[in-house]
C-alpha positions as a Markdown table, in Angstrom:
| # | Residue | x | y | z |
|---|---|---|---|---|
| 1 | Unk | 44.4 | -38.6 | 65.1 |
| 2 | Unk | 47.1 | -36.2 | 66.1 |
| 3 | Unk | 46.2 | -33.9 | 63.2 |
| 4 | Unk | 42.6 | -33.9 | 64.1 |
| 5 | Unk | 43.3 | -33.1 | 67.8 |
| 6 | Unk | 45.6 | -30.2 | 66.7 |
| 7 | Unk | 42.9 | -28.8 | 64.4 |
| 8 | Unk | 40.3 | -29.1 | 67.2 |
| 9 | Unk | 42.6 | -27.4 | 69.6 |
| 10 | Unk | 43.3 | -24.6 | 67.0 |
| 11 | Unk | 39.6 | -24.2 | 66.5 |
| 12 | Unk | 38.9 | -23.9 | 70.2 |
| 13 | Unk | 41.7 | -21.3 | 70.5 |
| 14 | Unk | 40.3 | -19.2 | 67.6 |
| 15 | Unk | 36.8 | -19.3 | 69.1 |
| 16 | Unk | 38.2 | -18.2 | 72.5 |
| 17 | Unk | 40.2 | -15.4 | 70.8 |
| 18 | Unk | 37.1 | -14.2 | 68.9 |
| 19 | Unk | 34.9 | -14.4 | 72.0 |
| 20 | Unk | 37.4 | -12.4 | 74.0 |
| 21 | Unk | 38.3 | -10.0 | 71.2 |
| 22 | Unk | 38.3 | -6.5 | 72.6 |
| 23 | Unk | 39.0 | -3.6 | 70.1 |
| 24 | Unk | 38.2 | -1.0 | 72.8 |
| 25 | Unk | 40.5 | -2.3 | 75.5 |
| 26 | Unk | 41.0 | 0.4 | 78.2 |
| 27 | Unk | 43.4 | -1.8 | 80.3 |
| 28 | Unk | 41.0 | -1.7 | 83.2 |
| 29 | Unk | 40.5 | -4.6 | 85.5 |
| 30 | Unk | 36.8 | -4.1 | 86.2 |
| 31 | Unk | 35.0 | -7.1 | 84.7 |
| 32 | Unk | 31.8 | -5.1 | 84.0 |
| 33 | Unk | 33.8 | -2.6 | 81.9 |
| 34 | Unk | 35.7 | -5.3 | 80.1 |
| 35 | Unk | 32.4 | -7.1 | 79.3 |
| 36 | Unk | 31.0 | -3.9 | 77.8 |
| 37 | Unk | 34.1 | -3.4 | 75.7 |
| 38 | Unk | 33.8 | -7.0 | 74.4 |
| 39 | Unk | 30.1 | -6.4 | 73.6 |
| 40 | Unk | 30.9 | -3.1 | 71.8 |
| 41 | Unk | 33.6 | -4.9 | 69.7 |
| 42 | Unk | 31.1 | -7.6 | 68.7 |
| 43 | Unk | 28.5 | -4.9 | 67.7 |
| 44 | Unk | 31.1 | -3.0 | 65.8 |
| 45 | Unk | 32.2 | -6.1 | 63.9 |
| 46 | Unk | 28.6 | -7.0 | 63.0 |
| 47 | Unk | 27.7 | -3.4 | 61.9 |
| 48 | Unk | 31.0 | -3.2 | 59.9 |
| 49 | Unk | 30.3 | -6.5 | 58.2 |
| 50 | Unk | 26.7 | -5.4 | 57.2 |
| 51 | Unk | 28.1 | -2.1 | 55.8 |
| 52 | Unk | 30.7 | -3.9 | 53.7 |
| 53 | Unk | 28.0 | -6.3 | 52.3 |
| 54 | Unk | 25.7 | -3.3 | 51.5 |
| 55 | Unk | 28.5 | -1.4 | 49.8 |
| 56 | Unk | 29.6 | -4.4 | 47.9 |
| 57 | Unk | 26.1 | -5.2 | 46.6 |
| 58 | Unk | 25.5 | -1.5 | 45.7 |
| 59 | Unk | 28.7 | -1.3 | 43.8 |
| 60 | Unk | 28.2 | -4.5 | 41.9 |
| 61 | Unk | 24.5 | -3.8 | 41.0 |
| 62 | Unk | 24.8 | -0.1 | 40.1 |
| 63 | Unk | 25.1 | 1.1 | 36.5 |
| 64 | Unk | 28.4 | 2.8 | 35.7 |
| 65 | Unk | 28.1 | 5.5 | 33.0 |
| 66 | Unk | 31.1 | 5.7 | 30.8 |
| 67 | Unk | 31.3 | 8.4 | 28.1 |
| 68 | Unk | 33.3 | 7.7 | 25.0 |
| 69 | Unk | 33.8 | 10.0 | 22.0 |
| 70 | Unk | 34.3 | 8.8 | 18.5 |
| 71 | Unk | 35.4 | 11.5 | 16.0 |
| 72 | Unk | 33.9 | 11.5 | 12.5 |
| 73 | Unk | 32.3 | 8.0 | 12.6 |
| 74 | Unk | 31.2 | 6.3 | 9.4 |
| 75 | Unk | 27.6 | 5.4 | 8.6 |
| 76 | Unk | 28.3 | 1.7 | 9.4 |
| 77 | Unk | 29.9 | 2.6 | 12.8 |
| 78 | Unk | 27.0 | 4.8 | 13.7 |
| 79 | Unk | 24.4 | 2.1 | 12.8 |
| 80 | Unk | 26.3 | -0.4 | 15.0 |
| 81 | Unk | 26.5 | 2.0 | 17.9 |
| 82 | Unk | 22.8 | 2.9 | 17.5 |
| 83 | Unk | 21.8 | -0.8 | 17.8 |
| 84 | Unk | 23.8 | -1.1 | 21.1 |
| 85 | Unk | 23.2 | 2.3 | 22.6 |
| 86 | Unk | 20.1 | 3.7 | 21.0 |
| 87 | Unk | 18.9 | 5.4 | 24.2 |
| 88 | Unk | 22.1 | 7.2 | 25.1 |
| 89 | Unk | 23.9 | 7.7 | 21.7 |
| 90 | Unk | 24.3 | 11.3 | 20.7 |
| 91 | Unk | 25.9 | 12.5 | 17.5 |
| 92 | Unk | 26.0 | 16.2 | 16.9 |
| 93 | Unk | 25.7 | 17.4 | 13.4 |
| 94 | Unk | 28.3 | 19.7 | 11.8 |
| 95 | Unk | 25.5 | 21.2 | 9.7 |
| 96 | Unk | 22.2 | 21.5 | 11.5 |
| 97 | Unk | 20.0 | 22.4 | 8.5 |
| 98 | Unk | 19.5 | 20.9 | 5.1 |
| 99 | Unk | 17.0 | 21.5 | 2.3 |
| 100 | Unk | 14.4 | 18.8 | 1.7 |
| 101 | Unk | 15.2 | 18.7 | -2.0 |
| 102 | Unk | 18.7 | 17.4 | -1.2 |
| 103 | Unk | 17.5 | 14.1 | 0.0 |
| 104 | Unk | 13.8 | 13.8 | -1.1 |
| 105 | Unk | 12.1 | 13.8 | -4.5 |
| 106 | Unk | 8.3 | 14.5 | -4.7 |
| 107 | Unk | 6.2 | 14.1 | -7.9 |
| 108 | Unk | 2.5 | 14.7 | -8.4 |
| 109 | Unk | 0.1 | 12.7 | -10.5 |
| 110 | Unk | -3.3 | 13.7 | -11.6 |
| 111 | Unk | -6.4 | 12.1 | -13.2 |
| 112 | Unk | -5.7 | 10.8 | -16.7 |
| 113 | Unk | -8.2 | 13.2 | -18.1 |
| 114 | Unk | -5.8 | 16.0 | -17.4 |
| 115 | Unk | -3.3 | 14.6 | -19.8 |
| 116 | Unk | -5.8 | 13.5 | -22.4 |
| 117 | Unk | -6.8 | 15.1 | -25.7 |
| 118 | Unk | -10.1 | 16.2 | -24.2 |
| 119 | Unk | -8.5 | 19.1 | -22.4 |
| 120 | Unk | -6.5 | 20.3 | -25.5 |
| 121 | Unk | -7.5 | 23.5 | -27.2 |
| 122 | Unk | -8.0 | 21.7 | -30.5 |
| 123 | Unk | -10.7 | 19.5 | -29.0 |
| 124 | Unk | -12.4 | 22.4 | -27.2 |
| 125 | Unk | -12.5 | 24.4 | -30.5 |
| 126 | Unk | -13.8 | 21.4 | -32.3 |
| 127 | Unk | -16.8 | 20.8 | -30.0 |
| 128 | Unk | -17.4 | 24.6 | -29.9 |
| 129 | Unk | -18.0 | 24.7 | -33.6 |
| 130 | Unk | -21.1 | 22.5 | -33.3 |
| 131 | Unk | -24.2 | 24.1 | -34.8 |
| 132 | Unk | -26.5 | 24.7 | -31.8 |
| 133 | Unk | -29.3 | 26.3 | -33.7 |
| 134 | Unk | -31.7 | 23.4 | -33.5 |
| 135 | Unk | -30.3 | 21.7 | -30.3 |
| 136 | Unk | -32.1 | 21.9 | -27.0 |
| 137 | Unk | -30.4 | 23.7 | -24.1 |
| 138 | Unk | -30.3 | 20.5 | -22.1 |
| 139 | Unk | -28.4 | 18.7 | -24.8 |
| 140 | Unk | -24.9 | 17.9 | -23.7 |
| 141 | Unk | -23.5 | 19.3 | -27.0 |
| 142 | Unk | -24.5 | 22.8 | -25.9 |
| 143 | Unk | -22.2 | 22.8 | -22.9 |
| 144 | Unk | -19.5 | 20.3 | -24.0 |
| 145 | Unk | -17.1 | 23.0 | -25.1 |
| 146 | Unk | -17.5 | 25.0 | -21.9 |
| 147 | Unk | -17.3 | 21.8 | -19.8 |
| 148 | Unk | -14.0 | 20.7 | -21.2 |
| 149 | Unk | -12.7 | 24.3 | -21.0 |
| 150 | Unk | -13.6 | 24.3 | -17.3 |
| 151 | Unk | -12.0 | 20.9 | -16.8 |
| 152 | Unk | -8.8 | 22.1 | -18.6 |
| 153 | Unk | -8.7 | 25.2 | -16.4 |
| 154 | Unk | -9.1 | 23.1 | -13.2 |
| 155 | Unk | -6.4 | 20.7 | -14.3 |
| 156 | Unk | -4.0 | 23.6 | -15.0 |
| 157 | Unk | -4.9 | 25.2 | -11.6 |
| 158 | Unk | -4.4 | 22.0 | -9.7 |
| 159 | Unk | -1.1 | 21.4 | -11.5 |
| 160 | Unk | 0.1 | 24.9 | -10.8 |
| 161 | Unk | -0.9 | 24.7 | -7.1 |
| 162 | Unk | 0.8 | 21.4 | -6.5 |
| 163 | Unk | 3.9 | 22.5 | -8.3 |
| 164 | Unk | 4.2 | 25.6 | -6.2 |
| 165 | Unk | 3.5 | 23.6 | -3.1 |
| 166 | Unk | 6.2 | 21.1 | -4.0 |
| 167 | Unk | 8.7 | 23.9 | -4.7 |
| 168 | Unk | 8.0 | 25.5 | -1.4 |
| 169 | Unk | 8.4 | 22.2 | 0.4 |
| 170 | Unk | 11.6 | 21.4 | -1.4 |
| 171 | Unk | 13.1 | 24.7 | -0.5 |
| 172 | Unk | 12.2 | 24.3 | 3.2 |
| 173 | Unk | 15.0 | 23.4 | 5.6 |
| 174 | Unk | 15.0 | 20.3 | 7.8 |
| 175 | Unk | 16.6 | 21.3 | 11.1 |
| 176 | Unk | 18.1 | 18.9 | 13.6 |
| 177 | Unk | 21.1 | 19.6 | 15.9 |
| 178 | Unk | 21.6 | 15.8 | 16.4 |
| 179 | Unk | 21.8 | 12.9 | 14.0 |
| 180 | Unk | 18.5 | 10.9 | 14.1 |
| 181 | Unk | 17.8 | 7.4 | 13.2 |
| 182 | Unk | 16.6 | 6.4 | 9.7 |
| 183 | Unk | 13.2 | 5.2 | 10.9 |
| 184 | Unk | 12.6 | 8.4 | 12.8 |
| 185 | Unk | 13.6 | 10.5 | 9.7 |
| 186 | Unk | 11.3 | 8.5 | 7.5 |
| 187 | Unk | 8.4 | 9.0 | 9.9 |
| 188 | Unk | 9.0 | 12.8 | 10.2 |
| 189 | Unk | 9.3 | 13.1 | 6.4 |
| 190 | Unk | 6.2 | 11.2 | 5.7 |
| 191 | Unk | 4.3 | 13.3 | 8.2 |
| 192 | Unk | 5.6 | 16.5 | 6.5 |
| 193 | Unk | 4.7 | 15.2 | 3.0 |
| 194 | Unk | 1.2 | 14.2 | 4.1 |
| 195 | Unk | 0.6 | 17.6 | 5.7 |
| 196 | Unk | 1.9 | 19.4 | 2.6 |
| 197 | Unk | -0.4 | 17.3 | 0.3 |
| 198 | Unk | -3.4 | 17.9 | 2.6 |
| 199 | Unk | -2.7 | 21.6 | 2.7 |
| 200 | Unk | -2.5 | 21.8 | -1.1 |
| 201 | Unk | -5.8 | 19.8 | -1.5 |
| 202 | Unk | -7.5 | 22.0 | 1.1 |
| 203 | Unk | -6.4 | 25.2 | -0.8 |
| 204 | Unk | -7.8 | 23.9 | -4.1 |
| 205 | Unk | -11.0 | 22.8 | -2.4 |
| 206 | Unk | -11.5 | 26.2 | -0.8 |
| 207 | Unk | -10.9 | 28.0 | -4.1 |
| 208 | Unk | -13.5 | 25.8 | -5.9 |
| 209 | Unk | -16.0 | 26.3 | -3.1 |
| 210 | Unk | -15.5 | 30.1 | -3.1 |
| 211 | Unk | -16.0 | 30.3 | -6.8 |
| 212 | Unk | -19.1 | 28.1 | -6.6 |
| 213 | Unk | -20.7 | 30.1 | -3.8 |
| 214 | Unk | -19.8 | 33.5 | -5.4 |
| 215 | Unk | -21.3 | 32.4 | -8.7 |
| 216 | Unk | -24.5 | 31.2 | -7.0 |
| 217 | Unk | -24.9 | 34.2 | -4.7 |
| 218 | Unk | -24.2 | 36.7 | -7.5 |
| 219 | Unk | -26.8 | 35.0 | -9.8 |
| 220 | Unk | -24.4 | 34.9 | -12.7 |
| 221 | Unk | -25.8 | 33.6 | -16.0 |
| 222 | Unk | -24.0 | 30.9 | -17.8 |
| 223 | Unk | -23.2 | 31.4 | -21.5 |
| 224 | Unk | -25.0 | 28.2 | -22.4 |
| 225 | Unk | -28.2 | 29.0 | -20.5 |
| 226 | Unk | -28.1 | 26.1 | -18.2 |
| 227 | Unk | -29.2 | 28.0 | -15.1 |
| 228 | Unk | -31.2 | 30.8 | -16.6 |
| 229 | Unk | -33.0 | 31.3 | -20.0 |
| 230 | Unk | -33.0 | 34.8 | -21.4 |
| 231 | Unk | -35.7 | 35.2 | -24.0 |
| 232 | Unk | -35.5 | 38.3 | -26.3 |
| 233 | Unk | -38.8 | 40.0 | -26.7 |
| 234 | Unk | -39.6 | 40.5 | -30.3 |
| 235 | Unk | -41.7 | 43.6 | -29.9 |
| 236 | Unk | -42.8 | 46.2 | -27.4 |
| 237 | Unk | -39.6 | 46.8 | -25.5 |
| 238 | Unk | -37.1 | 47.4 | -28.3 |
| 239 | Unk | -35.7 | 50.8 | -29.3 |
| 240 | Unk | -32.7 | 52.1 | -31.1 |
| 241 | Unk | -30.8 | 52.7 | -27.8 |
| 242 | Unk | -31.5 | 49.6 | -25.7 |
| 243 | Unk | -33.2 | 46.2 | -25.7 |
| 244 | Unk | -35.0 | 45.0 | -22.5 |
| 245 | Unk | -34.3 | 41.3 | -21.6 |
| 246 | Unk | -36.1 | 39.1 | -19.1 |
| 247 | Unk | -34.4 | 36.1 | -17.4 |
| 248 | Unk | -36.4 | 33.0 | -16.6 |
| 249 | Unk | -34.9 | 30.6 | -14.0 |
| 250 | Unk | -34.3 | 27.1 | -15.2 |
| 251 | Unk | -35.9 | 24.3 | -13.2 |
| 252 | Unk | -34.8 | 20.6 | -13.1 |
| 253 | Unk | -36.3 | 17.5 | -11.8 |
| 254 | Unk | -33.6 | 14.9 | -11.0 |
| 255 | Unk | -34.1 | 11.3 | -11.8 |
| 256 | Unk | -35.9 | 9.3 | -9.1 |
| 257 | Unk | -37.1 | 12.5 | -7.4 |
| 258 | Unk | -40.2 | 14.8 | -7.6 |
| 259 | Unk | -38.5 | 17.8 | -6.0 |
| 260 | Unk | -37.8 | 20.7 | -8.4 |
| 261 | Unk | -34.1 | 21.9 | -8.3 |
| 262 | Unk | -33.3 | 25.6 | -8.9 |
| 263 | Unk | -29.8 | 26.7 | -9.5 |
| 264 | Unk | -30.5 | 30.0 | -7.7 |
| 265 | Unk | -31.4 | 28.3 | -4.4 |
| 266 | Unk | -29.6 | 24.9 | -4.6 |
| 267 | Unk | -25.8 | 24.6 | -4.7 |
| 268 | Unk | -26.0 | 22.3 | -7.7 |
| 269 | Unk | -28.5 | 20.5 | -9.9 |
| 270 | Unk | -26.6 | 17.5 | -11.3 |
| 271 | Unk | -28.2 | 15.7 | -14.3 |
| 272 | Unk | -26.8 | 13.2 | -16.7 |
| 273 | Unk | -25.8 | 14.6 | -20.1 |
| 274 | Unk | -27.8 | 13.3 | -23.0 |
| 275 | Unk | -28.1 | 13.7 | -26.7 |
| 276 | Unk | -31.5 | 14.7 | -28.0 |
| 277 | Unk | -32.2 | 13.9 | -31.7 |
| 278 | Unk | -35.1 | 15.5 | -33.6 |
| 279 | Unk | -36.8 | 14.4 | -36.7 |
| 280 | Unk | -36.4 | 16.8 | -39.6 |
């Protein structure tokens, strides 16, 4: 009981001390002034406490930025740091440029016909030796040699174009002042490879289109008479100095259609190749 009374007495004394606390005591006797000084002390303590709480919360919740430098990190160290600090990690490169061929390898593959015997000069010469005297112009044997020769040329042109494009790409420098992640590098590389492949394909397609349009606009005659037939007049226009020739435009009716196709006005008149046999 004695301890409880002493504690109660101590509590009352502390409360009185706090209630009468005056940090701005001017030693004046005027009760009104003393009362104002006590009120000012209480207001100061309240505002000071609020400020301390605000500063404490701000300090505890704010993010502290700490910069650390690691000299010559290994690949494993960089990957570990990247997992933890991917947004703030910076690793300057000692060499900001590198050729693509030092870390990439690109190969091109073409249709299997480009590597078959059908585009070899031996096969082209073989089908060219066919006797065309009694074979109709529309027979596939009349144009087979020219067709395979054209396909061979197209394969060689495509191979050369893609080889030059790959060489240009391989000798191009990849520039980056900072080390980037492997996923980002793969994404950028794939985008560059896709762009290079699309550019090469567009160049080949434009070349084919230009040759096709120039051939059509110029009205060039094929050597196998598939777009024009040139009959040689047997009499009336021949002389010792010249021979007058007339060209007659070939006309085609495609399967399942009644429209006549002209090579002069239409871009192409595709028809299936057939063999036509005649009774002797």
